[in-house]
N, C-alpha and C positions, 0 to 999 in steps of 0.2 A: 846520137843528140835527140834531145828531148825536147816535144814544140813547145813553144812558149803560147800556143793559143791552139785550140780546138775549134773547128766548126764541121756543119754537117753540108755536105753538098747533096740536095735532093736529084733523085734520077727523073729526067721527063721521061713521060709515059707516052707509048705510039697511041694514037687518037683512039684506037676504039677501046681503050684499057685506062682513059681517063677517069671515069666514073670512079673508079679502085678510090681516086686522092681523095674525091666527096666522101666514099665512106670510110676512109683512113681519119679524116679530119673531124666526123661526126664520132663521139667516143660512145656511141650507141652502141658500138661495136664489142665493146668491154663486157658487156651482158649480151648480146643477141648472138646466139648459137651458129643459127646460119651465115651470119657474116664471118665470123670466125670459122667457120668449115669454109666459106669460101676464099678465105683468105691461105689457109692451110693449102687448099689447092693449090696455088700459085706455085709452092714448093714445099711440098712435106717435108724434107730434110731440114731445109734453111729455115721454117719454122719453128723447128725445134730448136735449131742452133740459137735464132734471136730471143728463144725464151717467149714467143707468142705477142712480140711488140712487131705490128704490122708496118711501123715507121721506117724501122730499121729492116724488118723485110724487103719493103720495095727500094730501100737503098743499095741492096747488096744484091739483090735480084740478077741473074745472069741476063745481058741483052741476049742471048739467044734464048732464054725462057721466056723473055715478054713478048719478041715475035711470036714464037708459036703460040702461046695463048691468044694474041692478037689474033693469030688465023685460025682459032678454037671456036668451032661456032657452039660448041656445046656450053664451054667456057663464058663465052660472050652472053648468050641467051640467061644464063645463071647469073651472070653478073648485071644484067639488065633486071633482071625480077628481086635483086638484093635490093638495090637502087631504086625502082620503084617501089617496093615495101618501105624503104626509110624515108621515100617523099611523101607516102601516105601516113606515116608515123607524124612525121613533122607538122602533117596540115589536117588530119580529120580531128572534128570534133571527138574530145575524150572528157572523164567523168567531168573535169571542172567546168565545162564549155556546156554539158548537160543537163547541171543542176536547176533547181527550179527557178533560183534567182542570179541568172547570167551576169559576170562583170561587165559593169561601161553600161547597163541597162536600167541603173537606179536602183538594182539590187545592193546587198551588200559583200557580196564577190569583191574584193580588190581587184583594179585591174593589172595591177605589180606588185610583186613583194621582193623586198631587196634580202638577201640571207650571207651574212659575213662570217666567217671561220677561219681563225689562223692557220688550217689544214684540211684538205681534202682526199680523204682514199677513193680515187677512182676506178685505179687499173696502177697495177704496178709497174707499166710502161712509164709513168706520171707521178714519180716519187716525188709526193708533196705530203706526205703524213707522216706520224709516229706509233699513234695508237689508236684507240678506241674514239676518242675524240674526231678525228679527221674521217675514219671509215665512218661513223655515224655521218657525218656531214656529206659522204659521199655518196651514199644510200640515200640522204633526205634528197638531195637535187636529182640523182634518177628516180626516184618515184615522183618527185613532182613533174619530170617529164612524163612520165608514165601516164599519170593522171591530167596533165594538161593544165597544171598547177604552174600559173606563169613568174617565177621566181627568176632571179638575178642573182647568181652567185659572185661573190666578192671576197677575193683571198690575196696571198703574194706568191709570187715566182721565187721559189729560193733555188738559186745556182748549184746549190752541192744536195739541195734536198734535205733528208733525214741520214744519218748515217748507213755506210752498209756494216755488217759486224762480223768479224771473225774471230778466230779462239789463237792464243799464244802455245806454245808447245805443254806449258802447266797449267793451261785452260782458261787463262786471262781474258776477258774481253776486249777487244781491240776495234778500235774504231777509224773507217777509211771516209772520206767524203769524195766520192766521183763527180765529177766537173759536170753538170748540165747544160747541153747546146739546146736553146728553145728549138734553134731551127731543126732540131732533130725530133724534137716532140710532137704532138701530133694540135699544133697551137697555130694560129695566124697572130700578127702584129695590128694593133688596132689601129686604122690610120684614118686623117682627117679626107674631105672629100678631095683635098687636091693632092691627098696621096703620101702629106708627110705624117711619120708617126706621132700618136699622139701622145701629151705630157703632161702629168699635172704634177703639185708640186705643194707639197709643206714649208712652211717659215720656220728658220730656226733661229737661233740666238747669233747675235752678231752680223747682222745682214746675209747669213747664208740660207739656202734654199736644197730642199730635198726633193731632188727631181726622182718620176719614175717614168717610164713606159709602162703601155697595159697590153697585156697578152690575152688574146681570146680563147678560148676554149669550149666548144660546143657539147653539151653533155645534153643528147637527144635535142631537143625543144629547150633547155634549159642554157642560157649564155652563161661562162663562166668568164668574169675577168680578174687577171692576176696581175700585181703590180711588180713591177722589177726596176729597182733602183742601180741596176747595171748600165749606167746610160753615161756618155762622156760630158753630160753637163756637169755632173757630180765631181767633187772631189774624191780620195781615193775611202777615204773615212766614210763619206755615205752610198758611195759604189757600195761596198761592203754590208749594207743594213740587211740587204736580203741573202747574205751570202748563205746561209742554213736555216734548217726549222730549229728553233726554239736555241740558236748560238748567243752566246756572249751572255751578259747581265747588264744592271744597270742602264748607264745611258743607251746602251748598244740595243737591250730589247725593248725600253721606252720606244725609242726610234722606230721600230718593227710596227708597235701599236699604234703609234702616231701615224704612220703610211696607211697602215690596214685600215681605221678608221677614218681619219679626217681624207687623206687619199683616197680612199676605198668609193666616199660618198662623190668626190670631186670627176670618179674616174666612169660612176654609175650617170653623171649630170651627161659626161662628155658623151658617152655609149647612148643615150638617149637621144641626143642633140643630134649626132650622126646619122642612127637610124631609123629614126621616130619611133622608139620605143616606148611606150606609156612610163611615167614616170613612178617609181614605186610609191604607193599610200603607206603600205607598213616596212617596219626595220625590223628583222629578227636579228638578234645580236647571240650568235651562239659561241659562249662564255665572257669571261670578261677581256680576254684579249683585245676584242673590239670595238670595247666601250666606247671611244674618243669619237666615234660616228656619231655620236647623240651631241657633244659637243660644236661638231660641225654643221649638223643643221639646225642647231640654236644660232651659230654663227649666220647661216645663211637667212636664217626669219629676222635676225637683228639689223643686218644690212640692207635687205633686199626689201623688206616689207612694213619697216620701222617700228618692230613687235619691241618692248622691254626683255631685258632677259628672263623674267618669270614669265611673261607672257608667252616667250617663244619655246621656255622650258613647257608649259602647259600644251602647246600644240605638239612637240616632241614626244612627250613620253605619251601622250594618245595613242601614237601609231609604232609606239615601240615595243618588241614582245624580248624579253631575256630569257635564257635557257643557262643555269647553271647546271654543270655537270659533276661538280666533285663535291664531297663530302668530307674532304680532307683541307684541312687548313693550308697546308704545304702548296697546295696545289694550285692557290688564290695567288695572281702577282700582285705584289706589294711594292710600291715605290717610294724612297722619302720625299716626304714633304718638300725639303728644299730642293730634290730634283726635277720637282714638277714644276717650283717655282720658276726654276732657271730656262723651263722650256716656255712656260705660257704666260711669264709675267713681263714680257719684252714689249717695245712700243708695237701699237699697231692692232694689241688685244683690248682694245676697249670696249666693244663689241662681247666679249665673254672674258668679263674680270677674272685676274687670278685668284682672288678670295672665292669667286664662286665656283670657280675648277676646285678647289682644295677643299671647300665643303661638299662637295658633291662626293668625293670619294675618304671623305673622315671617318674614322671609326668613333663616332662619338658618342656613342654609346657605353652603358655599364660593361669591363672588361674588356673596352678595345683598347688598341694600340693607337695614343694620339699622335705619335711620329711619323705614321706610315699615310701614305694614301696607296686605297685600298682599289680595285679595277671592279671585281665581281658589287662591292656598296654602291660604286660610282651605276655600274650598269643597272643595277637594282633602281635607284634614283631615278634614272632617267627614261625607265620603262613603267610601265600602267601596269602590263600583265608580266609575269613573274612565273618561270616552273623549274621543276626540278625532273630529272628522267626516270622516276618509279616511284609508283605508292609510298616506298619506304625513304625512299629519297627526298621526296618532297617533305616527308615528315620531319625528317633528321635537318633539310632546309631550314624550316621553320622555327626549328631549334637555333642553328647555327645562326641566323641574321635575324631571330627573333627583337633583338634591341633595336633597331630601325623603325618597329611600329611599337616602341614603348606603351604598356598600358592595357595593350591586349592580350589576352591568354595567346599560347602558342599556338591552338588549334586555329586562332583566326587570323594570324600572319599571311597577308594573300601573295602565299608564293603555292601555286598548285603542281599537279605532274601532269603529264604525258609520257606513259612509258615507251621507251623507245621499239624500234622496230628494225627488220633489216631486209633488204632488198632480194627477194630470190631471185632472181633473174640473175645475179652475180652470184649469189652464196649455193645455188641448190645445186648440185650435181646433173647433169645434162640427163644421164642414164634415168634420176630418179623424175623429173621432169616427164620422159618418155612413158616413164611408166604409170605415172598417175594420168597421163593423156589417154593410156589403152586402159586401163583398167578403174579408173576413178574419174574419168569425163565430164561428170558432174561436179567435179570441186571447184566452188567459186569462193567469195570472200564472204562467205558467210557460214554460221556454224552449221547451218544444217545442211548443207553442200559437205562439206568437211567429211562428215560422217561416212559418207559414201568410203570413205579411205579404210574403213573396219571391213570393207568387203575384198579388198585387195587379197588375190592368192598368197598365200606364207613362204610358200616354196618361191614365189617371181622378187619377193620383198628378199629374202633370202638370197638370190642370185644376185641380187644388184648389190647388198650391201657385202658380198664377199668380193665383190668385182672392184669394188672401190677401195676397199680393204687391201685388197692387192696393187691396185694401182697407188697407195700409200706408200706401202709396203718397195715396190720398186724405185720409186722417187726417193725415200729418204734413205736408202742404200747408195744411191747416186749422190746425196749429198752428204751423207757421211763421210763416204770415199773422199772427196773434192775437200772436205774439211781438213781430215786427219793428213791427206798429201799437203794442206796447206800448212800445216803444223808442225812440217818435218819427217813424216812418215814413211817408210819407202814401202816400195808395192808388195814385198812378203809380211811385212806388219799389218798390210790391210787387209792380206787375205780373208779374214775370219768376216768382212765384211759381208762377204755372197752368203752368208748363213744370217744373216742379223735380221731379225723379225721375222716373223712369219704370219702368213695372208690367212691362217685359220684360227688364230691365238685370237684371243678378247683383247681388244686394243684401247685404252683409254688416252684421250688427249688431255694435254696440257699446256696451255699454251698463250701468254699478254704480257704486257711490260712488267718489269721486277724491280717495283719499289715494294720496300719491306710490309706493307698490309696486305699484299698480294699472296705471303706467302709461299714462295716457290719452292721452299727446302721442306716445307710441313712433311712431305710422305717420305723422309727420311729420317724423322724425328726416333723411328726405332729400326735402324738400318737391316740389324738380322732380321725381325719380321717382315720389311719390305722383301727382303732377300726370300724369304719362304714364299712372299706371294707369288713373286717373279718368276721361281723356279719349280714351283708347286708341279709335281708329276700328271697330275689328273685332271685340275685345272689352272694351267699355265697363264699368266697374267703380262702384256708388253705395255711400256708408258711411252709414250712420244711426245718429248718436253720440248718447245721454243718458247723464245722471249728475248729482248732486248733491256739493258737498265739505261739510264739518261748517262749520258757521260762524264757528267758530276758525282754520280753515286756510287761511291766505293763500297760502300755496303752492297748494292744490289748487284755492283758486279764480284762480287767474293760469295755470294748465294750462288751466281751462276758456276763459278769457279769448283764449290763444293759439288754442285749437281753433275757438272761435267764430269768431273774426278770418280764421283761412284760410277757415273755412266760406263767409264772407263774402263772398271775393273775387270779382269778376265771373265769373270765364273758368271757377269751378270749383263756384259756389255750387248750381247746378243737379244736382252730382253727390255732395255732400257737406253733409250737414245736422247741426246741433246743434237736438234738441228740450228746450226748457227744460221743468222742475218733474215729473221722472221719477217717477213713482209706478207702482202694479202695472194701472192701466188700460193705461198707456201698454206696460207690460211686457210685458201679454199681448199687446199688436198688435206689438211688436218680435219676441216668439221666436215669434210665428206666422206673420210676414209674412217676415222675413229667410230667405236662401236660406242664410247662412254665421254663425254664432256665432265671433265672434273674444274671445280672451281671452289679453293677456301680461304678466301678472303675474310678479314678479321671484320665481324659485323660491326657495325650497317657501315664500314668504309668503301662498299662496291658501290655507287651509283646507281648501275644498271647491269651492265656484263653483257652486251650481245652476241658472245661466240657460241653460248650454249643455246641461245634461238637457233644459229645459223644449223649446228647439228642437228637439233629435234626437227628441223624441216629436211635433214638429211636422212633421216632414221634412226639418229644417235639418240640415246637417253642420256639425263643430266643426273651427275652425284654430286652435290653441292652443298655448302652452305648455304640457310636461309637470307640470301642478302638479294639487294635490287631486283631486278624482274622476278627470279626463283620465288622468292620470297612472296611473291604476290602471287603466281599462278602453279605451285608445288600442288599438286593434288594427291598424293600418294600412290598414283598409278603411273605418272608420267616418267621416273627417275626415284631418287631416293637423295633424302636432304642430310647432312652429315648435323647431329646436334650441334648445337654451338653454346660455348658455355662464356657468354658474354656477360659481363656484370658479376660473374661470379668466383670469378678466382684472379690469382697474380699471373702475368701475361704468359711464366713457363708453365707454369699449370695450367692454363689455358689452351695452350698448345699440346701437351701431354694427354689432356682429357681427350679435345677434337682429333689428334691424331689418332688414338686409340682407336677412337670413333669409325675414323676414315678408313682404319685397316678391317674391322670387323663388317662395317658393310661389306667392301670388296671380297672379303673370303666368305662371308656368310649367305648373302645375299645376291650382288652383282654376279660374282663367277657361278656360283650355284645357278643361280637362273640363267648364264649365257650356256653352259652345260648340259643343261638337261633337255635332253632329246630325246623327240619321240622313234616311233620303230622307221621313219622315212629321214631320220637324220635333224630334224628341224627342232628347234628352241622353241615349244610352242607357248610356253609362258612368255619368254622374251619377246617374241613376234607378236603378242598379244599388247604389250606394252608399248611396243612399237608404234603400231597402230591408230592406238589410244592418243599416245604421244602428237601425233600428226593430225589426228582430229578434233584433239581438243584446242593444242598451242596452235597450229595454222593459222584459222584465221584471228588471233591475238597478236603472234610476234612478227606478222609483215609489218615493213616499213609502209604499206599503201593505207593501212588502219591507223598508223602513227601520223600518216602526213594528213590526211581527213579528218583526223583529230585537232590539230593544229589548225588547219583551215575554219572548221567550224566553231571550236573555241577559243582560236586565239585569233586566227586572221582576219576574218570578218568583225568581231566586236573592234580590233583594234581600227582596223579602217573605217568604221561606223563611226567611232569614238574621233578619228584625226578629222572625217567631214565633218563631223558638229564644229571640231575647233576652227578648222580652215574658212568657213562658207562668211559669207557676205565680210570679207576682206579678215579674216581669223576676230571676228566677233567675238564667238566663242571662248577663242583662248584670252582675249584680254578680258571677258567677262570672269573668267572661270579663275585668272589669275587675280581680279582684283578684289573677288569674293573672298576665295584662301588669306590672299593678306587682310583682310578686313575680321574674317573668323578667329586667325593665328594672333592678331592683335586683342582680339578680344577674350580671349579662351579663359585667360587665367581668373576671370569673373567667375565663368559659369559654376555652379554648382549645385548638387542635389540638397536642397536643404530638412527634408523632410520625405520621410516614407511610412505608411502606415495600410494595415491589410484587415479583412475581417472575412470571418470564415474558416481562421485557423481551430478554432476551440474545440470542434469534432468533424476534423475531415476525410471523406471518404472517397474511394475511387469512383470518379463519375461528376464530382464534384465541381466549384468554383471557389477559386479566391479571389477576392476584390482587391485589388491594389491603388493605394493614390499616392501621388508625388506631387511635390512642392517643386518646384525647378528654380533658382535665379540665374536668367540669361544676362545679366549684364546689361550691355549694349546691342545684345544678338536680337533677331527677330525669331519665335516659333518655327517658321519656315528654313532657318537654317540650320534647325537641328533634327533629330530624331530623338523621343525619349522611349527605351523601350525595357521590360522587363526580360531577365533570364533566368531559367527555372529550369527543374527536372532533380536527377538522381544527386545527391552528394557524399562524400569518401567522408572517411572519419575524423578530417580537418575541416570540416563543411565546406570544402571546395565545390562547386559545381563540375559535375562528370560528365561531357558531352551535353550541353545545355541547350535549350529550345530557346527563341526570342519572340516576345510579345511586342509589338509596337503600340504604345500608349495612344489612349485618344486625349484630345483635349486643345490645349494651347488656349483656356481663359487664361486671362488676369485675375490672380489673386492681391490680396493685400500686398502692403510695400510693394509695388511691382514683380513680384513673383508670380510663377504663371503655375496653373494648375494643370494635370495631367491622371489618367485612370486608364484601369484596364481590369480583366478577369482571366486569372491564370488558371487554366484546365487540368485536375490534378488527374492524371490519367494512368498514373502507375501509384503503386503500393510502395511502404517502407520509406527511407531516408529520403527528403525532398526536400527543395531550398527555393530561395530566388534570391535575386539582388535586381538592381535596378541601374541605369547608366543613361548618360546622353551624348551622343556621337554627332560630329557634322552630317548634314543632311544637302546634297545638291546632286541634279538629275546626270551631271557629267563626271559625278566621282564612280571610279569602278566598285566601289564597297566601303561599309562602314570603316573600314580600317586604314584607308589610300593617307590620310593625314595624319595619322597617329596620334589622332588626340580624342582622349575620354574622359569622361566628367564621374565620379563614383561616389557613392556616397561616403560620406566621414565615419571612420571606425565604427564598427558595427552596432552602438548596444542596440539588438535585437530585431535590426532591419532583414534579418532572413529567418525563416521559420526553423531553423534545424533540423528536427527529428519528428513530420510528420506524419502520423499513421492514422 
């Protein structure tokens, strides 16, 4: 008989072992190897059986074993030391607390930051992630904890998480959604002081409410709030809102995002009220899924502080950071506008009128779809600071969303970039960390310290790399055997798995989600050539592959089936394997055990891609299309760049060209370098590349660099802006909203009436070009604008290339109410040179000249630029 409900009964630990529960309930164990070693010592066999899940470990360990440990003085000393170490980690000052502008003392550092994400990859024991977005969010929280950055994480608790993947007998992806009991996870329920569970609610049409309880996870020093709609207050439809990650569509997806954004802000307010934690000054929206948090903050300010919608919008934007993670339009959530009207247009929504909500998400720019509500567009309009996740992705994002700032060149669209990083404690093998501590103890997070890696003995690097490769091979065989048995194979039919893969063969890893643009099967473009690479008698290659397709992506599932069928061929199945159910645990094995990390997306559709960073920190080399982070940091010595044919060929021709380049690199460069050994059996050139990779990429790819960048370039400026807006009962927000309203109304009359220049008759390098401009400001004052000249090199169409800007002096009245400005442009380069002028709004509380999307340019040409000055 099948149980109708599943729940977890927790073990009551003997008093001497009570600190084990404290250790389990703080997820620092997921990246702290000493704590993991302590859990392993509780029962090594059971630790392996429960797949390194300490909650399950303590739930299943025999009472006799607990009694024995309670009397084991050596274990108890070890337990006490580990608990003391955790306490010191949680309380001692860290990087953030020792900065020159400490939080809460008049400096710029925010006292608290809220970080919203729809998914988090903290540990495989808490399966609340599907791919790179969640893994990045998990690494962000862990690193914030390590640095002492006062972040509060906010997300949803999915009762079925993301799906578990298996394969059918013919290689088709199958999905299973195993139920999760929160009481069996390292979580506690957030409760009011009287012990009742906290409830937050979101109003729905027809007088319904979507209610949620709040689970608290401790990610080191970072509290993480996870909202769960499976409560008795809800009807069945509402209870199912948090059933699974990215489950359903339409109403279901919208309700998830309303609960995350609106309910998430309310959960933060409840948490801060109960615990005394400082209220966040900065809100960081990780992708558009959480964008509704801005609407809730606007509602709070309108209802509690008497602000108008526009005033509350300015106050909200000032303290909000929005990070976009996808250069693929299909990866952005869009909803029919009528669906938004249904959920935001009811009675009681006067503080946040539905027409204003719709305007925030409207694609009302050239090429936009007027019928949809775009969550990323709303997120950008609700945030004063926006960024992509690599330099190339920032450029692509400026092109994608440039219509929101019409009138400005793409380079001036206010979308910056902070390249992602990875959390070393999570992804770097303990053996690598031990080797670094022993052989290169001076490795800090600075380039000079990392240079000491170049002195690490090659034999030691090679020994550890072989150990990690062997660990991957052993686990891959286990996973293969389980998968083939699930697919119906007999024991006799799986005997070949004993010899699958080889710990001494060059091992290439390829693991990721399986949308079409990541091109899982590019390596199979020429199957015979791939076979010859795998089976080369002198320089064999083996490839370990993993990945999940979205349950609704039939095309992605076909790609998986193609690779599974090829990998099942008797002649190559010992050299190429597909491992199902890709998760964090498998990801760790892959990035640690593979010699080469391969990535071949369609450029420029990979926003960042951090798996190759993890491999690099473990001594792996990258073999990748120059996309995402690799475009930024490939230097010719830290791996190999696959030439990209983007823009030069049809899709089929492009795949063929790039596949041929991939084969050639593996055959003539990667394999040759790996197998070229000296008299001691060491691949000297390969080891030089490994040392160079770690020395040069180490300080760049760490999430500690990424989080410090967010603190210094986004969180601190956002906190300063938010304080300026809220001071003196939001006087700054009221004044800025009134000023923007006045400027926007007057802007149609702003015009550049006349431009003239002197000094262009015989210009030479080092000379000056005097520019004089007459501007009609209509009803605006000179203090409302900046008049500037843009100048520099011009291309064949007279477009300025990477122009510099000069603010023109003046502001004095001329005839007919016009205003006169002038300035001198330096002629610092020879060749084709040009200039233009423009008027932009100017206010000390704007984040930049393009914030309002308003610009006045000269009327079409005649001779306002000086074409070809030589």
